[in-house]
C-alpha positions as CSV (number, residue, x, y, z in Angstrom):
1,X,-217.0,7.1,-27.1
2,X,-216.3,5.0,-30.1
3,X,-218.5,3.5,-32.8
4,X,-218.9,0.0,-33.9
5,X,-215.8,-0.1,-36.0
6,X,-213.8,-0.4,-32.7
7,X,-214.7,-4.0,-32.6
8,X,-213.0,-5.1,-35.8
9,X,-209.8,-3.3,-34.8
10,X,-209.8,-4.8,-31.4
11,X,-210.0,-8.3,-32.9
12,X,-207.0,-7.4,-35.1
13,X,-205.1,-6.1,-32.2
14,X,-205.8,-9.1,-30.0
15,X,-204.6,-11.4,-32.8
16,X,-201.4,-9.6,-33.6
17,X,-200.4,-8.7,-30.1
18,X,-201.6,-11.6,-28.1
19,X,-200.8,-14.4,-30.6
20,X,-204.2,-15.9,-30.5
21,X,-204.9,-19.3,-31.8
22,X,-207.2,-19.7,-34.9
23,X,-210.1,-20.8,-32.7
24,X,-209.7,-17.8,-30.3
25,X,-209.4,-15.4,-33.2
26,X,-212.5,-16.9,-34.8
27,X,-214.4,-16.5,-31.5
28,X,-213.4,-12.8,-31.2
29,X,-214.3,-12.2,-34.9
30,X,-217.8,-13.7,-34.3
31,X,-218.3,-11.6,-31.2
32,X,-217.3,-8.5,-33.2
33,X,-219.9,-9.2,-35.9
34,X,-222.6,-9.9,-33.3
35,X,-221.9,-6.7,-31.3
36,X,-221.9,-4.6,-34.5
37,X,-225.3,-6.0,-35.4
38,X,-226.6,-5.0,-31.9
39,X,-225.1,-1.5,-31.9
40,X,-225.6,-0.4,-35.5
41,X,-224.1,2.8,-36.9
42,X,-224.9,6.2,-35.4
43,X,-225.5,8.7,-38.2
44,X,-226.8,11.6,-36.1
45,X,-224.8,14.8,-35.4
46,X,-224.7,16.3,-31.9
47,X,-226.6,19.5,-31.2
48,X,-224.7,22.8,-31.0
49,X,-225.6,25.6,-28.6
50,X,-222.5,27.8,-28.6
51,X,-222.9,31.3,-27.3
52,X,-222.7,33.3,-24.1
53,X,-224.2,32.0,-20.8
54,X,-224.9,34.3,-17.9
55,X,-224.7,33.7,-14.1
56,X,-228.5,34.1,-13.9
57,X,-229.0,31.0,-16.1
58,X,-229.7,32.9,-19.3
59,X,-228.3,31.7,-22.6
60,X,-227.1,31.0,-25.1
61,X,-226.8,34.6,-26.3
62,X,-225.0,35.8,-29.4
63,X,-221.2,35.6,-28.7
64,X,-220.6,39.3,-29.2
65,X,-219.7,40.2,-25.6
66,X,-216.0,40.6,-24.7
67,X,-216.4,40.8,-20.9
68,X,-216.7,37.1,-20.4
69,X,-214.6,33.9,-19.8
70,X,-214.1,32.2,-23.1
71,X,-214.5,28.4,-22.8
72,X,-213.7,25.9,-25.6
73,X,-214.3,22.2,-25.7
74,X,-212.3,20.0,-27.9
75,X,-212.1,16.2,-28.6
76,X,-214.4,13.5,-29.8
77,X,-218.1,12.6,-29.5
78,X,-218.0,12.6,-25.7
79,X,-216.9,16.2,-25.8
80,X,-219.3,17.1,-28.5
81,X,-222.2,15.5,-26.7
82,X,-223.4,12.9,-29.2
83,X,-226.4,11.1,-27.7
84,X,-227.9,14.0,-25.7
85,X,-231.6,14.4,-26.5
86,X,-231.6,18.2,-26.4
87,X,-229.1,21.0,-26.8
88,X,-229.5,22.0,-23.2
89,X,-228.2,18.6,-22.2
90,X,-224.9,18.9,-24.0
91,X,-221.9,18.6,-21.7
92,X,-220.5,22.0,-23.0
93,X,-223.8,23.7,-22.3
94,X,-224.1,22.3,-18.8
95,X,-220.5,23.2,-18.0
96,X,-221.0,26.8,-19.4
97,X,-224.0,27.2,-17.2
98,X,-222.1,25.8,-14.2
99,X,-219.0,27.9,-14.8
100,X,-221.1,31.1,-15.1
101,X,-222.9,30.4,-11.9
102,X,-219.8,29.3,-9.9
103,X,-217.5,32.1,-11.1
104,X,-220.2,34.7,-11.2
105,X,-219.3,35.9,-14.7
106,X,-220.5,35.4,-18.3
107,X,-219.1,32.4,-20.1
108,X,-218.7,32.2,-23.9
109,X,-218.9,28.6,-25.1
110,X,-217.2,27.5,-28.3
111,X,-217.3,23.8,-29.4
112,X,-214.5,22.5,-31.6
113,X,-215.0,18.8,-30.7
114,X,-215.9,16.5,-33.6
115,X,-217.5,13.1,-33.3
116,X,-215.1,10.3,-34.3
117,X,-212.0,12.3,-33.8
118,X,-208.7,10.6,-32.8
119,X,-205.8,12.2,-31.0
120,X,-203.9,12.2,-34.4
121,X,-206.6,14.6,-35.6
122,X,-206.7,16.9,-32.6
123,X,-204.3,19.4,-34.2
124,X,-206.9,20.7,-36.6
125,X,-209.2,21.5,-33.7
126,X,-206.4,23.2,-31.8
127,X,-205.6,25.2,-35.0
128,X,-209.2,26.5,-35.0
129,X,-209.2,27.3,-31.3
130,X,-205.9,29.2,-31.6
131,X,-207.5,31.7,-34.0
132,X,-208.9,33.3,-30.9
133,X,-207.3,31.5,-28.0
134,X,-209.8,30.7,-25.2
135,X,-209.2,31.4,-21.5
136,X,-210.2,27.8,-20.6
137,X,-210.3,24.6,-22.6
138,X,-211.6,21.1,-21.8
139,X,-210.2,18.3,-23.9
140,X,-211.8,14.8,-23.9
141,X,-210.3,12.4,-26.4
142,X,-208.9,8.8,-26.6
143,X,-211.9,6.5,-27.1
144,X,-211.5,6.5,-30.9
145,X,-207.8,5.8,-30.7
146,X,-208.9,2.2,-29.8
147,X,-210.1,1.9,-33.4
148,X,-206.7,2.8,-34.9
149,X,-203.3,1.3,-34.7
150,X,-201.6,4.2,-33.0
151,X,-199.3,3.1,-30.2
152,X,-200.5,4.2,-26.7
153,X,-197.3,6.1,-26.0
154,X,-197.5,7.9,-29.3
155,X,-201.1,8.8,-28.7
156,X,-200.4,10.2,-25.3
157,X,-197.4,12.2,-26.5
158,X,-199.5,13.7,-29.4
159,X,-202.1,14.8,-26.8
160,X,-199.5,16.5,-24.7
161,X,-198.1,18.2,-27.7
162,X,-201.5,19.8,-28.7
163,X,-202.3,20.7,-25.1
164,X,-198.9,22.4,-24.9
165,X,-199.8,24.5,-27.9
166,X,-202.9,25.7,-26.1
167,X,-201.0,26.5,-22.9
168,X,-198.4,28.5,-24.8
169,X,-201.2,30.7,-26.1
170,X,-202.3,31.4,-22.6
171,X,-205.1,28.9,-22.3
172,X,-205.8,27.0,-19.1
173,X,-206.4,23.4,-20.0
174,X,-208.2,20.5,-18.3
175,X,-208.2,17.0,-19.9
176,X,-210.7,14.2,-19.3
177,X,-208.7,11.0,-19.9
178,X,-209.8,8.0,-22.0
179,X,-213.0,6.3,-20.8
180,X,-213.2,2.6,-19.8
181,X,-214.8,0.9,-22.8
182,X,-215.5,-2.1,-20.6
183,X,-218.8,-0.4,-19.6
184,X,-220.1,-0.8,-23.2
185,X,-222.2,-4.0,-22.7
186,X,-223.0,-4.7,-26.4
187,X,-219.3,-5.7,-26.7
188,X,-219.3,-9.3,-25.5
189,X,-216.6,-11.0,-23.5
190,X,-213.6,-11.5,-23.9
191,X,-213.6,-8.7,-26.5
192,X,-214.9,-6.2,-23.9
193,X,-212.0,-6.9,-21.6
194,X,-209.5,-6.2,-24.5
195,X,-211.2,-2.8,-25.1
196,X,-211.2,-2.0,-21.4
197,X,-207.5,-2.8,-21.0
198,X,-206.6,-0.7,-24.0
199,X,-208.6,2.3,-22.8
200,X,-207.3,2.2,-19.3
201,X,-203.7,1.8,-20.4
202,X,-204.2,4.9,-22.7
203,X,-205.7,6.9,-19.8
204,X,-202.7,6.1,-17.6
205,X,-200.3,7.1,-20.4
206,X,-202.3,10.3,-21.0
207,X,-202.1,11.3,-17.3
208,X,-198.3,10.6,-17.1
209,X,-197.7,12.9,-20.1
210,X,-199.9,15.6,-18.9
211,X,-198.6,15.4,-15.3
212,X,-195.2,16.0,-16.8
213,X,-196.3,19.4,-18.3
214,X,-198.4,20.4,-15.3
215,X,-201.9,19.9,-16.8
216,X,-204.8,19.0,-14.6
217,X,-206.5,15.7,-15.6
218,X,-209.9,14.1,-14.7
219,X,-210.1,10.3,-14.7
220,X,-213.4,9.6,-16.6
221,X,-212.9,5.9,-16.1
222,X,-212.5,6.1,-12.3
223,X,-215.2,8.6,-11.6
224,X,-217.9,7.6,-14.1
225,X,-217.5,3.9,-15.0
226,X,-219.0,2.5,-11.8
227,X,-222.2,4.5,-12.2
228,X,-222.5,3.7,-16.0
229,X,-221.9,0.0,-15.3
230,X,-224.5,-0.1,-12.6
231,X,-227.1,2.0,-14.5
232,X,-226.7,1.3,-18.3
233,X,-230.4,1.7,-19.1
234,X,-230.5,5.1,-17.3
235,X,-227.3,6.7,-18.6
236,X,-226.8,5.4,-22.2
237,X,-228.4,6.7,-25.3
238,X,-230.3,4.3,-27.7
239,X,-227.0,3.4,-29.5
240,X,-225.8,1.9,-26.2
241,X,-222.3,3.5,-26.8
242,X,-222.8,7.2,-26.0
243,X,-224.3,8.7,-22.9
244,X,-227.7,10.2,-23.0
245,X,-228.7,13.6,-21.4
246,X,-228.7,12.1,-17.9
247,X,-225.3,10.5,-18.5
248,X,-223.8,13.8,-19.7
249,X,-225.2,15.6,-16.7
250,X,-223.3,13.1,-14.5
251,X,-220.2,13.7,-16.5
252,X,-220.5,17.5,-16.3
253,X,-221.0,17.4,-12.6
254,X,-217.7,15.5,-12.3
255,X,-215.9,18.0,-14.6
256,X,-217.2,21.2,-13.2
257,X,-215.2,21.5,-10.0
258,X,-211.8,20.8,-11.7
259,X,-212.6,23.4,-14.3
260,X,-213.5,26.0,-11.7
261,X,-210.4,25.2,-9.7
262,X,-208.2,25.6,-12.7
263,X,-209.7,29.0,-13.6
264,X,-209.4,30.3,-10.1
265,X,-205.8,29.2,-9.9
266,X,-205.0,30.8,-13.2
267,X,-206.7,34.0,-12.1
268,X,-204.7,34.1,-8.8
269,X,-201.5,33.4,-10.7
270,X,-202.1,36.2,-13.1
271,X,-203.0,38.6,-10.3
272,X,-199.8,37.7,-8.4
273,X,-197.8,38.4,-11.5
274,X,-199.4,41.8,-12.0
275,X,-198.6,42.7,-8.3
276,X,-195.0,41.7,-8.7
277,X,-194.5,43.6,-11.9
């Protein structure tokens, strides 16, 4: 998700796009200051538990095996797992365990995601991933785009461009689209509604661009927002912006089936090509 700086930019965007009156602009500015006071600034870094995970639940082991599915995770703090209380609760770790069990093969996890990343910065993560292209990649990004002034269409096009680079290297890609920032309750109304509309619009644009190039997407907003909105004390970390370990478990459960389906489809396609050749 995003940090407290989202609030200042949302006020700017509302004033410039919506033509707010001085009184309305002052209201949003005051709400922004109040919410930033409640939220504070997160200085912690997410855990890292990259390595090989086995079908029997063991891991992480040193990433020296070659007989495994290589799985990379790219994006922002949601992908990196900021807010999880332990390394075992990271979304990448939960997914590596789940993939190893469901596919019955070892899975090597590599995390390239960096907290605070915007789509305009995704290219550097893709550069690192392409040094040794993974078999499977999960990308979750978009929340921090709310803090910048990048146009929604431009952001979605940039995402498609970087995903295409991964695909051209032989990587199967699944993308979790932008979350609904309306679930972040420290953002008061009407500022929260502005954040929600921006995020949902970006998610729709991301899906359109990715559908065009044949990439599987998972709607984080549709599948997770109702639960997070109903159970904020159970699913958010103390910063009230990022999920906690339980929240990431819920997210991983939503992501696992699409990832497994994407791998199996890629394996069937590769096998069919081998038979035909």
